[in-house]
C-alpha positions as CSV (number, residue, x, y, z in Angstrom):
1,M,151.5,202.5,114.9
2,N,150.6,204.5,111.3
3,S,150.3,201.6,108.4
4,D,149.4,202.1,104.9
5,A,146.1,202.0,105.5
6,E,145.8,204.8,107.9
7,I,148.4,206.7,105.7
8,T,145.7,206.5,103.0
9,H,142.9,207.3,105.1
10,R,144.9,210.4,106.2
11,A,145.9,211.3,102.4
12,A,142.3,211.2,101.4
13,T,140.9,213.1,104.2
14,E,143.7,216.1,103.3
15,L,143.4,215.5,99.7
16,R,139.3,216.4,99.6
17,P,139.7,220.1,99.5
18,R,141.3,219.8,96.2
19,L,139.3,216.4,94.7
20,A,136.1,218.6,93.2
21,E,138.8,220.5,91.1
22,L,140.5,216.7,89.8
23,V,137.1,215.1,89.7
24,G,135.3,217.4,87.6
25,L,132.5,219.0,89.4
26,E,129.8,217.1,87.5
27,Q,130.8,214.2,89.0
28,W,132.3,215.6,92.6
29,P,128.7,215.2,94.5
30,A,128.4,210.8,93.2
31,V,132.0,211.2,94.7
32,A,132.1,213.1,97.7
33,A,128.8,210.8,98.6
34,R,131.0,207.6,98.4
35,L,133.8,209.1,99.7
36,A,131.5,210.3,103.0
37,R,130.6,206.7,103.4
38,L,134.3,205.0,104.1
39,D,135.0,208.0,106.2
40,E,132.1,206.4,108.3
41,E,132.9,203.0,107.7
42,W,136.6,204.0,108.8
43,L,134.8,205.5,112.0
44,A,133.6,202.3,112.9
45,A,136.4,199.9,111.9
46,T,138.1,198.1,114.7
47,T,140.8,195.6,112.4
48,D,143.7,196.2,110.9
49,G,141.7,193.9,107.9
50,Q,138.7,196.4,107.8
51,R,140.8,199.6,107.5
52,A,143.0,197.7,105.1
53,R,140.0,197.0,102.5
54,L,138.6,200.7,103.3
55,A,142.2,202.0,102.1
56,A,142.0,200.1,98.6
57,Q,138.2,201.3,98.8
58,Y,139.4,204.8,99.1
59,R,141.5,204.3,96.1
60,D,139.2,202.5,94.5
61,A,136.5,206.1,94.5
62,L,139.1,207.6,93.0
63,A,140.2,205.2,90.3
64,A,138.4,207.0,87.2
65,W,139.8,210.3,87.7
66,P,143.8,209.7,86.8
67,A,144.5,213.1,88.6
68,A,142.8,212.6,91.6
69,Y,144.1,208.7,91.8
70,E,147.6,209.7,91.0
71,R,147.7,212.2,93.8
72,L,146.6,210.0,96.4
73,R,148.9,207.4,95.4
74,A,151.8,209.9,95.3
75,A,150.6,211.1,98.9
76,A,150.4,207.6,100.4
77,R,153.9,206.8,99.4
78,S,154.9,209.7,100.2
79,G,153.9,209.3,103.7
80,S,154.8,205.0,103.8
81,L,158.3,205.9,102.7
82,E,158.6,208.9,105.3
83,R,157.2,206.5,108.1
84,D,159.8,203.5,107.2
85,T,162.6,205.9,106.8
86,L,162.3,207.3,110.3
87,R,162.0,204.3,111.8
88,G,164.9,202.0,110.3
89,V,167.1,205.6,110.9
90,A,165.6,204.9,114.6
91,V,166.7,201.4,114.7
92,L,170.1,202.3,114.1
93,L,170.2,205.3,116.9
94,E,169.4,202.5,119.1
95,S,172.2,200.4,118.2
96,L,174.7,203.3,118.9
97,G,173.2,204.2,121.9
98,D,170.8,207.2,120.9
99,A,167.8,205.9,122.6
100,G,166.7,209.2,122.9
101,G,167.1,210.1,119.4
102,A,165.2,207.0,118.3
103,A,162.3,207.7,120.1
104,G,161.9,210.8,119.0
105,L,162.3,209.5,115.6
106,R,159.6,206.8,116.1
107,A,157.4,209.3,117.4
108,A,157.9,211.1,114.2
109,A,157.0,208.3,112.1
110,N,153.3,208.1,113.8
111,D,152.8,211.4,112.0
112,A,154.2,210.7,108.9
113,G,151.7,211.5,105.8
114,D,150.6,214.9,106.6
115,A,149.3,217.5,104.9
116,R,152.1,219.3,103.6
117,Q,153.2,215.9,101.8
118,I,150.1,216.6,99.2
119,F,150.4,220.7,98.8
120,L,154.2,221.1,98.5
121,H,155.6,220.5,95.4
122,D,158.8,221.9,93.9
123,D,160.0,220.9,90.7
124,K,163.4,220.8,91.4
125,G,163.3,218.2,93.5
126,Y,164.8,218.2,97.2
127,S,168.9,218.3,97.5
128,F,171.1,217.4,100.1
129,R,174.5,217.4,101.1
130,L,176.2,214.5,102.8
131,A,179.9,214.9,103.5
132,H,181.6,216.3,100.1
133,L,178.5,214.6,98.2
134,D,174.9,216.4,97.2
135,F,172.0,214.4,96.8
136,R,169.5,214.8,95.1
137,F,166.0,213.0,95.0
138,W,163.2,214.1,92.3
139,N,160.2,212.5,93.9
140,L,158.9,212.6,97.1
141,A,160.9,215.4,98.1
142,E,158.3,216.7,100.7
143,A,158.9,213.3,102.2
144,I,162.7,213.0,102.1
145,A,163.4,217.5,103.4
146,G,160.7,215.9,106.7
147,V,163.0,213.1,106.9
148,L,166.4,214.7,106.9
149,L,165.2,217.6,108.8
150,A,163.6,215.1,111.9
151,V,167.4,213.1,111.9
152,N,169.5,216.4,111.8
153,T,167.2,218.0,114.2
154,L,166.9,214.6,117.0
155,A,169.8,212.4,116.7
156,D,172.7,212.8,119.2
157,P,175.1,215.1,117.4
158,T,177.6,212.6,117.9
159,A,175.8,210.1,115.9
160,R,174.5,212.2,113.7
161,P,176.4,211.8,110.2
162,L,175.9,208.3,110.7
163,A,172.6,208.2,111.3
164,L,171.9,211.5,108.1
165,A,173.8,208.6,105.7
166,A,171.6,205.8,106.9
167,G,168.5,208.3,106.0
168,V,170.0,208.3,102.7
169,L,170.4,205.0,102.4
170,L,167.1,204.1,103.2
171,I,165.6,206.8,101.0
172,I,167.6,205.7,97.8
173,A,166.0,201.6,99.2
174,G,162.8,203.3,98.8
175,V,162.9,205.4,95.9
176,G,164.3,202.7,94.2
177,K,162.2,199.9,95.6
178,A,165.3,198.0,96.6
179,L,164.5,194.8,98.0
180,V,166.7,196.1,101.3
181,R,164.3,197.3,104.2
182,E,166.8,197.3,106.9
183,I,170.5,199.2,106.5
184,G,173.0,198.0,109.0
185,V,175.7,200.1,110.4
186,D,178.6,198.2,108.7
187,D,177.1,199.4,105.7
188,T,176.2,203.3,106.6
189,S,179.8,203.5,107.7
190,V,180.9,202.3,104.5
191,F,179.1,204.6,102.8
192,L,180.1,207.2,104.9
193,G,183.0,206.6,104.3
194,L,183.1,207.2,100.8
195,A,181.1,210.1,100.5
196,T,183.7,211.8,102.7
197,A,186.7,210.6,101.3
198,A,185.6,211.5,97.8
199,G,187.1,215.0,97.3
200,E,186.7,216.7,93.7
201,S,186.2,213.9,91.1
202,R,183.3,212.5,93.4
203,Q,185.5,209.6,93.7
204,A,187.8,207.6,96.3
205,A,190.1,204.6,96.2
206,F,190.1,201.6,98.5
207,P,192.5,202.6,100.9
208,A,190.9,206.3,101.4
209,I,187.4,205.0,101.8
210,M,188.5,202.7,104.4
211,A,190.3,205.3,106.3
212,A,187.8,207.2,106.2
213,T,185.2,204.4,107.2
214,N,187.1,203.7,110.5
215,A,187.7,207.4,110.8
216,E,183.7,207.7,111.1
217,R,183.4,204.3,113.4
218,E,185.9,205.6,116.0
219,R,184.0,208.6,116.9
220,V,180.5,206.8,118.2
221,H,183.0,204.1,119.3
222,L,182.3,201.4,117.0
223,P,185.5,199.0,116.1
224,A,187.6,199.2,112.9
225,L,186.3,196.8,110.1
226,S,188.8,195.1,108.3
227,E,189.2,194.9,104.1
228,Q,187.2,191.5,103.6
229,Q,184.4,193.6,106.0
230,V,185.0,197.0,104.1
231,Q,184.6,195.0,100.4
232,R,181.7,193.0,102.0
233,A,179.8,196.6,102.3
234,L,180.8,198.0,98.8
235,Y,179.3,194.9,97.0
236,V,175.7,195.5,99.1
237,L,175.7,199.2,99.1
238,A,176.6,198.7,95.3
239,E,174.5,195.9,93.7
240,H,171.6,195.0,96.7
241,L,170.6,199.2,96.5
242,G,172.4,200.7,94.2
243,S,174.0,203.9,96.2
244,I,177.3,203.6,94.6
245,E,179.4,201.9,91.3
246,K,182.7,201.3,90.7
247,S,184.6,203.5,88.7
248,G,187.8,202.0,88.3
249,A,190.2,199.1,89.7
250,D,190.0,200.0,93.3
251,E,187.8,203.1,93.2
252,W,183.9,204.1,93.8
253,R,181.7,206.8,93.7
254,V,178.3,207.2,95.2
255,V,175.3,207.6,93.0
256,E,174.3,211.4,93.7
257,D,170.9,212.0,91.5
258,F,167.8,209.9,92.0
259,G,164.5,209.8,90.0
260,R,165.3,211.6,86.9
261,V,163.1,211.8,84.6
């Protein structure tokens, strides 16, 4: 299942070689002994409830040392984002008939939160091109790179543009802590349609968005959307996800920069 508790445990395990430095050599023996006891209890745990309590205790064990605690939290959040996004894109691929790609992404989700989430850092964030737009994510860059690489590798080529668009939307939802946790194929195709229709001005008018959206849908044998359906999707993308914004009376633009501090 790769639950949040399991991701926290994996992060605490992978972070262990760095903890003496982050906690301090004087305090490290006591912290190490406490973590070792938690490791033993984790191995003996048989229920999700027990693992959830132990995950909280791993966090508590490092709470007094902000550098270690924040590193653990960031690694766990990174793993959760990667897992949830891969599972969400798998659902979309399944709806498009790409059962093999969906199975591959679900398998990849079970490995979310591995060591690379903790030790790789990129102060410039992660940049990704979709259609004519460049998205830049300033936080959780390694998880985002892992998600988009997996989707690009495992999705069937015909479904890949929509799958990548869904991945970007789910990442935006996760980074922004949006309430949306599932991305439907209609909203995804409108988002991809806007990204495709946008030119150097980085925005597009409604007729161009609608035409590009239905062209992308035709590629994967989906029925065309009506004007009302496209307008509804634009509203969801703007108001619920914050992934696009209105730039004129009948024009929209995609938000390309997320998490800058």
